N, C-alpha and C positions, 0 to 999 in steps of 0.2 A: 596633499595632492592639489595642483593647480585646477581651477575650473576649466572645462572644456569651453573653447571660443572658436569662432569663426565668422567670417564676414556675413551679414545678414542674408545677402542674395544667395549665396552658397548654401547657407542653412536652409532656407526656404525652398530651395530647388531640391536639396537632398530630402526633406520632409515630403515633398510632392512625389518624388520618385519612389520613397519607400512606401508612400500610401498606395500609389498606382500598382507597385509590384505586389504588394499584399493582396490588393483587390483583384488583381489579373489571375483569375482562378476559375476553371471550368465547373467549380463547385460552389453554389450559393447556399450557405449554411443558414437555416432557419432562426428566427428569434422566437424565443419561447413566451408564449401569450397566456399560458394558463399556469395557475399556481400548483396544479397536480404534477409535481416533478416525478413522482413515483407512480404515475397512473392513478387508477381507481383506488389503490390502496394507500395513497398519500395520507398523512396525518396533519392535523392542525395544532402543531406543537412548536414552541420556540423557546422553551427554558431549559434547565439542566436535565431533563428527561427526554428531550426531543429525539434522541437516537434509540430509545428503549421501548418503543411501543410496537405492538404487532401490527401487521398490515390492517387499514381499517376494513378492508373487504374480507378479511380472514373469517371463514364461518364460525359461528359460535362453537360448533361441535370440535373445532380444532384449537380453540383458545386454551383449553387444559394441557394440551401437548405442548403448546407454546410456553405455558407457565412452568411445566415440569423440565423442559430444556433450559429455561431461564434459571432454574434452581441449581442444575449441574453447570450451567456457565458461570453464575454468580458466586457460589459457596465455595469455600477452600477445600482442597483435597488434603488428605491426612496421611500420615505414615502408617503402613501395615505392620502388624495386624491392629484392627482397631473394631470398635463396635459398630462404626459406620462403614460396614464392608462394601456398601454400594459406592463409597466414595474414598477408598484408600489405596495405597499403593504409590505414594508420591515419592518421586526420585528414584534412586539414591541422588542423583545430580539432577539439578532443575534450575529455572531462572525465576518461577513464580509458582505460586501454590493454587492459582485459580485463573480462569480466562479473564475475569474483570481486572486482575491484577495488571495485565498488559493493556486491554481494551478497556479503559476506564469509562465507566458509564456507556460502554459499547462504542466508545469513541476512539480517538487517537491516543496513543502514548507520548511520552516526552523524554527527552535526554535527562540524565541525573544531575542534580545540582552538585556543587563540588562537595565531596565527603560522602555523598549518597551512594548506596549500591544501585547499579542500574537494574531496572525491572522491566519497564515497558519499552526498553531498547536493548538490543543484543547484537552479537556479532556472528554472522556466518563464517565459517571456516572452511577452507580446502586448500589443496596444493595443486600446481600446474599439472595437467596431464601430458604425458609423453608417449612414446611408441610402445612402451612395456605397460602402459596402464590397463587396468582390467576393463575390457570392453563391456561387460555385463553391468559393472558398477556404473561406468559412465551412462550407459543407456538407461538405467533404472534410476539413477540419482541426478544425473546431469552435471556431476562434478566428481572429483576425488577427494573424500573427507580426509582431513589432516590425520596423520599417524598419531595415535594415542589419544588426541583431543576431539576427534570426530568432525561433525559437521557444524557444531554450535557452540560457542563458549558459554558454560554454565557456571554462574558466579554464586550459586547456593548448593547446599548439601544437607542431607538428613545427618543425625548424630552418628558418628563412626566414619564418615567419609568427609574429605576436605573438597571445597569447591574447587574447581578447576584452576581459576586464577583470578585476579582482580582486573577489572576493566577501568581505565583511567582515560578520561577525556580532557583536553587542554583547548582552550579556544583563543583564537587570535582575532583581532579586529581588522578588517579591510573596508575600503571605500569604493563605492561604484558611483561615478558621476553621471548625472542626466544632462542633456543638451542645454537645458537653461541654466545650469550651474548648481543645481540642487544636489547636494551630497548625500548619500544613503549608506549608512554603516551596516556592513554583514559581518556575522561571526561565522569563521571557519573552524571545524573541528579537527583535532589531531587525536588519534586513538592509540593507546599503548595498552599492552597486555603485561601486567606485573605479577610476581610471585607465582609462576606456574607449579602446581603441586605434584604432577605427575611426570616430571623430566622436562628437559628442554623443548622449546617450542620449534618447529621446522624452520630452517633458514629461508625456505622459499614460501612460507605461509601466506596464504591470500585471505584477507578479511573483508567483510562487507557489513557495515552497520545497517540495522533495519529498526525503525521504529513501528509499533502496533499501527496498523491502519484502521479506520473506522468500519464498523460492521453493517451499516445501513444498506439496504438494497441488493444484498447478495443473490437472493434468490432471483432477482428481475435480471442481473447481470449474467447469471447462468442460464437464463432462458432467452437471452438474445441468440438468434439463429446463426449457427457457425458461418453460413454462406454469407451473412451480412457483415460479419467481421472480416472474413477473407476478401470481400469485395474492395475493402480500403487498402489492402496491402498493395505496397509500390516499391519493392527493394531497390530498384534502379532509378527511381524518381522520373518515371516517363512522362510525367505532366509537368516537370521543371518547376515545381513550387518549393523546392528546397526540402520537403519532407518525404521520408522513405520508411514508412512503416513497415515493420516485419512481424510475422507470427511466429510465436515460440511453439515447438512441439516437444510434448513431455510425456513421461511414462504414466500410464493410468493403472494404478495398482489392482483394481478391481477387475479389469477386462485383459490386464496384461498386454496392453497395446499403445502405441504411440500416438497421441491425440493432441488437439489444440490446446494450449495453455491459456488460461484467462485470469488467473488469481495470484496474488502475491506480488511483490515489488519488481519481479522480473517475469510475471506471468508464468511461474514454474509449476503451477497447480492447475489441474484441469477442472476441478468442480469443489463445491463446498465441503462435501463429506471429506474427500481426501486432503483439503487444506485443514479441516478441524482436527482430524486424527493426526496428521504431522505435527500440529501445534501441540497436541496432547503429549506426543512422544518427545518432541524437542524441548518444550518450554516446561513441561512438568514430570517427565520421566514416566509417562503412563503408557502401557501397551493397548492395543486394539486388535481386532482381527484384521483389519486393513494395514495397519502399521505395528506389527508384532514386536519389533524391537526398538528400544530407546537409543540414545546417543552414547551410551556407555560403551566404552571399548574393552577388549579383553585385558589389557594392561591395568586398567582402572578396577577390575574385579567386583563388579557391582553385584554379580550373582550370589554373594555370601549373605546379602540381606533379605529379610522377609519381604515378599511382594504381595500384592493384592490378588484379586482374581486372576483367573486365566481365560481371556484377557483382563486386564484391570479395568479398562473402560468396556463394559459388556455391550454387545450390538444393540441392546434396548436403549442404553444410555447414549450410545453413539447416534441412534437414530433420532432421539429426543433433542440432542445438541445440534444436530445438523438441522433439524426441523427449525428450530429457534433461530439458527444463523441465517437461514434462507427467508424468514418470514418478518425480519425487523424492517419497519416501514421507513420510508423516506419523508422527512419533513417537507412541509409546503414552501414554495416560493414566496417572498415577501416583498412588498414595494413595488409590484408590478406596475402601478399607476404613477410612479415617480419618474419624471421626464429625465432626470439625470441617470437613473438606473438603465432606462431604455437607451439613452445615448452610450452609456457605459458597455451595454450588450452589443451595440452597433459596432463600437471601437474594437471589443473582443474578437468579433469576427472579422472586422476589416484588417486587424494587426496580423491575422494567421493564426491566432491561438486556436480557433476552432478546427484547423487542420488536423490536429491531434485530439483536442478535447472536443470531440464531435457532440454537437449537442443533443440531437434526437436519435432514439431507436425505437423499435417495436419488438416487443417479445414474441415468440413463438407459442405453440400449444405445449403445456406442461401436464403430463398425465396426473390426474387427481388434485390439480392445483389450478382451479379457475382463477383464483386471486392473482395468479403470476401470469396467466395466459393472455396473449393478445392485448397486452398493454402498451400504450405509448408512454415512453419514458423520456427523462431528460437527464442522463447521467454525466453528460461532458466527458466522455471518453471514448476511444476507439479500441481499448483493450489490447492494442499492438505495442511492440517495441520500438523505441526511438533512441537514437544516438543523442544524449544530452550534454555531449562535450566534456573536456578533460576536467573541468572544475567540479562536476558531480560524479565523474567516474570512480568506481570502485576497483576496477581492474581485474574482476572476478567473473569469469564466465559461469553460465548455468544453463544447461542445455543448449539451445541455440543462442541464446542471449550472450553478447559479449560484454567485455568490462565496461564499455562506455553507454550500454543500453539499459532502459528503464521502462517499464510498461506505464502507459499514460493512466495516471491515478484518475478516479472519477471525481468530480467537483461538487457534485450535489451534496448539500448539507454543510459546505465548507464555511459559510458564513456563521455557522453556529458552533463550529469546532471548539473555540475557546470559551463558549458559553457552557459547553458539555465538560471540558477540562481546561481550566484557566492557564494551565502550563503547556498545553498542546503545541507542538511545532509543526512546520510543514516540510514538505520533501521527505525523502526516504529515510534520512536520519533526524529529522526534527530540528535542522539547523536554523531554518528560517523562522524567525519570531512573528512576522507579519506576512501578508499576502504580497505586498511589495517586494520584501525581500526574496521571497519564493520566486517571483517573476524574474528578478535580476540575477539569480543563481543559475537560471536556464542557459544552456549554450547549445552547440551542435545544430541540430535540426531547427531548434527554436531561436537562433541567433537572429535571424530577420525579424522575427515577431518582437524579441526583446529591443532591438534597435528602434522598431517602430515605437515601441513604449518609451524609450529614452526620448525620442524627438516629440512627444505629445506635450502639450501645455500642462501646467499644474491643475488646471480645471479638468482637463480631459483625463489625466491619471487619476484624478479624484472619482470621476464617473465611473471609470472602469473598475476601480477598486469596489465602489458602491454596488456595482453589478455582482461582482463576485461575493460581496457580503450579503447580497439578497438571495444567494443561491441555497 
């Protein structure tokens, strides 16, 4: 690919126009001046354990609950029956045998290397809805599961069952050119499902790759008042900033009502408990009171195998795991006194990135959780859906999210992601190996911000990346 060139005066005018456009907003986003990204519960940790600590303001009386939840999150589940009856019932179909198997050290997953079985990346499955679609299934699931293969491709199985299929990922290299002629190499994945064990796959199968996201700060995100999230909704782009955040409304299994979604790559889960129990059912084949059925279908005949308890994840264990997930602390910001980092933060806001990656929120009152209540936090997300363009689209709707939309992922702790898991990737499928690659994959509502990034000098781009690495 030939380098991008243009006459100097035109390039200068374009850069000025982009800067003025990005800055022309009725919202002035704040610059973080405190290292306490997670409020009073922030922890001073920057090594491979930085994502695995309890909130620093968690009362000592609650530390045992955190440790017990951690044990059920970290340790493998086994096939039933077993002497470990509190942790049996795995499968018959599954993707991994522990929560940590996907959320490595409570952090991000990664795509598999060539020849590896995918563990911390999996495929969501569905088929398009039509006029004959079951309205109740759509209301409660947000999509139509694929016939025979259900809502998730499961690549592992207990003895006596066959894994559903093999997931194959092939990579192609492509180049993105920056305005100064710098070429950035991106890797683009293609997903194939081979050797389906339970009959042919539907011709109209929709797939969505998902890599496991980090676990930090979930309780704080859950505590952001709904009204504050909805205040940023702008589906018609009424302020003409090019950003049209939308809320996803999803099924709450506990209350049997439709509520605001805020967790998962498409904001398809309303709270930490439901997200956790959904993962137990889909990723490990474990039932709970909240999610009493796994992803096994009638054709797969999983009922002939011994199961654990009824349910396999008891309410006691479910509460411990949800408490653990809500209580993982956010690591402190670093290098706040570095002038280049400060300049990078200014460029982040000026470019328009903060229009979706909203820097600051204040949590509400959480009953029985003073450590999560009334905290000023810096997660860099609006928890809303945004059209990210055709290059990142999965083409698969989920509740109100369409095939081009993704929830804005929080950026707090992102600078430590590869300290936690050296193979961690960025974006919904881990395709980006660096933060710069992740930026350049953005499209849709982020096009203006990406073009602003392309026009920056090498020094400015370096400052913006240093800012992200400080989070």
